[in-house]
C-alpha positions in Angstrom: -50.6 16.0 -30.0 -47.6 14.1 -28.7 -44.3 15.9 -28.8 -41.8 14.6 -31.4 -39.2 12.0 -30.2 -36.2 14.0 -31.5 -37.3 17.3 -29.9 -34.4 19.6 -29.5 -33.3 21.0 -26.1 -34.1 24.5 -27.3 -37.8 23.9 -26.7 -37.2 23.4 -22.9 -35.6 26.0 -20.6 -34.8 23.2 -18.1 -32.9 21.2 -20.7 -31.0 24.4 -21.8 -30.0 25.1 -18.2 -28.9 21.5 -17.6 -26.7 21.6 -20.7 -25.2 24.9 -19.8 -24.5 23.8 -16.2 -22.8 20.6 -17.5 -20.5 22.6 -19.7 -19.8 25.1 -17.0 -18.9 22.3 -14.4 -16.7 20.6 -17.0 -14.8 23.8 -17.7 -14.4 24.6 -14.0 -13.1 21.1 -13.4 -10.6 21.3 -16.2 -9.3 24.7 -15.0 -9.0 23.4 -11.4 -7.1 20.3 -12.5 -4.8 22.5 -14.6 -4.1 24.8 -11.7 -3.3 21.9 -9.4 -1.0 20.4 -12.0 0.8 23.8 -12.3 1.1 24.1 -8.5 2.6 20.5 -8.3 5.4 21.6 -10.8 6.0 25.1 -9.5 5.7 24.6 -5.8 5.9 20.9 -4.8 6.0 21.8 -1.0 2.8 23.8 -1.4 1.2 21.0 -3.3 2.2 18.6 -0.6 0.5 20.9 2.0 -2.7 21.0 -0.2 -2.6 17.2 -0.4 -2.2 16.9 3.4 -5.1 19.3 3.9 -7.2 17.2 1.5 -6.3 14.0 3.4 -7.2 15.6 6.7 -10.5 16.8 5.3 -11.5 13.4 3.8 -10.2 11.3 6.8 -13.6 11.3 8.7 -15.4 10.3 5.5 -12.9 7.6 4.6 -13.0 6.2 8.2 -16.9 6.1 8.1 -16.9 4.5 4.7 -14.4 1.9 5.8 -16.5 1.0 8.8 -19.7 0.9 6.9 -18.1 -1.2 4.1 -16.8 -3.7 6.7 -20.2 -4.0 8.4 -22.3 -4.3 5.2 -19.8 -6.2 2.9 -20.4 -9.6 4.5 -24.2 -9.2 4.6 -24.2 -8.3 0.9 -22.1 -11.3 0.0 -24.4 -13.6 2.0 -27.5 -12.3 0.4 -26.1 -12.5 -3.1 -24.8 -16.0 -2.5 -28.2 -17.1 -1.2 -30.1 -16.0 -4.4 -27.4 -17.3 -6.8 -26.7 -20.6 -5.0 -29.3 -22.6 -7.0 -28.0 -21.6 -10.4 -24.2 -21.8 -9.6 -24.1 -24.9 -7.4 -23.1 -27.2 -10.2 -20.4 -24.8 -11.5 -19.0 -24.4 -8.0 -18.7 -28.1 -7.6 -16.7 -28.4 -10.8 -14.5 -25.4 -9.8 -13.9 -27.0 -6.4 -12.7 -30.2 -8.0 -10.3 -28.3 -10.3 -8.9 -26.2 -7.5 -8.5 -28.9 -4.9 -4.7 -29.2 -5.4 -4.3 -25.4 -5.2 -6.4 -25.3 -2.0 -4.2 -27.9 -0.4 -1.1 -25.9 -1.4 -2.6 -22.7 0.0 -3.3 -24.5 3.3 0.2 -25.8 3.5 1.6 -22.3 2.8 -0.6 -20.9 5.5 0.6 -23.4 8.1 4.2 -22.7 7.2 3.7 -19.0 7.5 2.1 -19.5 11.0 5.0 -21.6 12.0 7.5 -19.0 10.9 5.6 -16.2 12.7 5.7 -18.2 15.9 9.5 -18.6 15.4 9.9 -14.9 14.9 7.6 -14.0 17.9 5.2 -12.2 15.7 2.3 -13.1 17.8 3.7 -11.3 20.8 2.9 -7.7 21.5 5.5 -5.3 20.1 6.9 -3.2 23.0 8.5 -0.4 21.1 5.5 0.7 19.1 4.6 4.4 18.8 0.9 4.1 17.8 -1.6 1.6 16.4 -3.6 2.9 13.5 -6.4 1.9 11.1 -5.5 1.7 7.4 -8.2 3.8 5.9 -7.3 3.9 2.2 -4.7 2.7 -0.3 -4.0 3.3 -4.0 -5.3 0.5 -6.3 -4.8 1.8 -9.8 -2.1 4.4 -9.5 1.5 3.8 -10.5 2.5 4.6 -6.9 1.7 2.4 -4.0 0.7 4.6 -1.1 -1.6 4.0 1.9 -3.2 6.4 4.4 -3.5 5.6 8.1 -5.7 7.3 10.7 -3.0 8.7 13.0 -0.5 11.6 12.4 2.0 14.0 13.9 -0.2 14.6 17.0 0.4 11.0 18.0 4.2 11.3 17.5 4.6 10.1 13.9 7.5 11.3 11.9 8.7 10.8 8.3 10.7 7.6 7.8 9.2 5.6 10.7 8.5 1.9 9.8 4.9 0.7 9.6 4.1 -3.0 10.1 1.3 -5.4 10.7 1.1 -8.9 12.2 1.6 -10.2 8.6 4.8 -8.3 8.1 6.3 -5.0 6.9 3.8 -2.6 5.4 6.2 0.3 4.5 7.4 3.6 6.0 5.9 7.0 6.8 6.1 9.3 3.8 4.2 12.4 4.9 2.4 13.3 8.1 -0.6 15.5 8.9 -2.1 16.2 12.4 -4.4 13.1 12.4 -3.4 11.2 9.2 -0.2 10.0 7.6 0.8 8.7 4.1 2.7 5.4 4.0 5.0 4.4 1.2 4.3 0.7 0.7 6.9 -2.0 0.4 5.6 -2.7 -3.1 6.1 0.9 -4.4 8.8 1.2 -7.1 10.6 3.9 -5.1 10.9 1.8 -2.0 14.1 -0.3 -1.6 14.3 -2.5 1.6 17.4 -4.2 2.9 16.4 -7.8 3.5 17.9 -11.2 4.2 16.8 -14.8 3.7 15.4 -16.1 7.0 17.0 -19.6 6.7 20.6 -18.5 6.3 20.8 -14.6 6.6 21.7 -14.2 2.9 21.8 -10.4 2.3 19.7 -8.9 -0.5 17.6 -5.9 -1.5 13.9 -6.0 -2.1 12.6 -3.3 -4.6 8.9 -2.8 -5.2 7.4 -3.6 -8.6 4.2 -1.6 -8.2 1.9 -4.7 -8.4 2.0 -6.2 -4.9 5.3 -7.9 -5.4 9.0 -7.1 -4.9 12.1 -7.8 -7.0 14.7 -9.5 -4.7 18.3 -9.2 -5.7 21.2 -10.7 -3.8 24.1 -8.4 -2.9 26.6 -10.8 -4.3 25.8 -10.8 -8.0 26.8 -13.8 -10.0 24.8 -16.6 -8.4 21.1 -17.0 -7.8 20.6 -18.9 -4.5 16.9 -18.3 -4.1 14.3 -21.0 -4.2 10.5 -21.0 -4.3 9.0 -20.5 -0.8 12.0 -18.7 0.6 11.0 -16.2 3.3 12.9 -12.8 3.3 12.9 -10.6 6.4 14.4 -7.2 7.1 18.1 -7.3 7.8 18.5 -4.1 9.9 21.0 -2.7 7.4 20.8 1.1 6.9 19.3 1.6 10.4 15.7 2.2 9.3 14.0 -1.1 9.8 14.6 -3.4 12.8 15.8 -6.8 11.8 13.5 -9.8 11.7 10.3 -8.4 10.2 8.8 -10.6 7.4 8.7 -8.9 4.1 7.9 -11.4 1.3 7.8 -15.0 0.1 9.6 -16.0 -3.1 7.0 -17.1 -5.7 9.1 -17.0 -8.9 12.8 -17.3 -9.8 14.4 -14.9 -12.3 17.8 -14.9 -14.0 19.5 -12.7 -11.4 17.2 -13.1 -8.3 13.6 -13.7 -7.5 10.1 -12.2 -7.4 8.5 -12.2 -4.0 4.9 -11.8 -2.9 4.5 -9.1 -0.2 3.0 -10.6 3.0 1.4 -7.5 4.4 -0.9 -6.6 1.4 -3.0 -3.5 2.0 -6.1 -5.5 0.9 -5.6 -7.8 3.9 -4.4 -5.3 6.5 -7.0 -3.4 8.6 -4.7 -2.1 11.4 -1.0 -1.4 11.5 1.6 -0.5 14.1 4.1 2.4 13.7 7.5 1.8 15.1 10.4 4.1 15.9 13.4 4.2 13.5 15.7 1.3 14.4 18.9 3.4 14.5 17.8 7.0 14.2 21.4 8.3 14.6 22.7 6.2 11.7 19.8 7.3 9.5 20.4 11.0 10.3 24.1 10.6 9.6 23.4 9.0 6.2 21.0 11.8 5.4 23.5 14.5 6.4 26.2 12.9 4.3 23.9 12.7 1.3 22.9 16.4 1.8 26.6 17.4 2.1 27.5 15.5 -1.1 24.6 17.2 -3.0 25.8 20.6 -1.8 29.3 19.8 -3.0 28.1 18.8 -6.4 26.0 22.0 -6.7 29.1 24.1 -5.6 31.2 22.4 -8.3 
């Protein structure tokens, strides 16, 4: 006689053990998450150490997955395109006609970027680099925009050092481990970068918006001089970033400034260069002054 379709798990020891194991794993996961949340509030430094240990532990796996993904991604796309070519050929032809103007505009923008890179000597080797690293991971859905690179303090990396690629500024070192480091990306909402317009050195600030773009605000409030296509580069103010590194291209004008698209998007960057702080003494002096001001406020 065939067993009933709606047979309860109680008739099977294996089903009972599976359900019990599922509940047990769920409870353990919830308890572990709660403990980590409490540690992040009670001891932020200890939580940062745990996060660094986790990054160090997962670094070999992340590097292997990145290499495997790069090797197999193109092959998978080619195979998929081969089997779907017959059914999608007509649709692709229509889409090509509709996007012809956008393709021409993208080509023109690419040519302009290449010309600007040549003018800024971006194709030349950077002599003052500390290390070259592979970008092994980056946040995609988090509210923070942070990436991980495959070098750390053992290679001379320190907190605050700028990170750039041939496309432009990536961000700055946020935390370091022995063989990995976390990078605060230019597009993060906590990152404010002193910039200037490349054409006339108009000073401004670029603040990350958390979506791959930056909010560009001129220092002199009252007029909005930006235009679509303007290239903004680091100004060197504040002593952290050396001047002349491309940051973003203006894509939309706002009431008080502009929205810029970050040139060095993590999705397009495979390797990055870590540079020394442009004016380390100036940065240390600013940090000392800020710490002294904070102590005075606490004393009052």
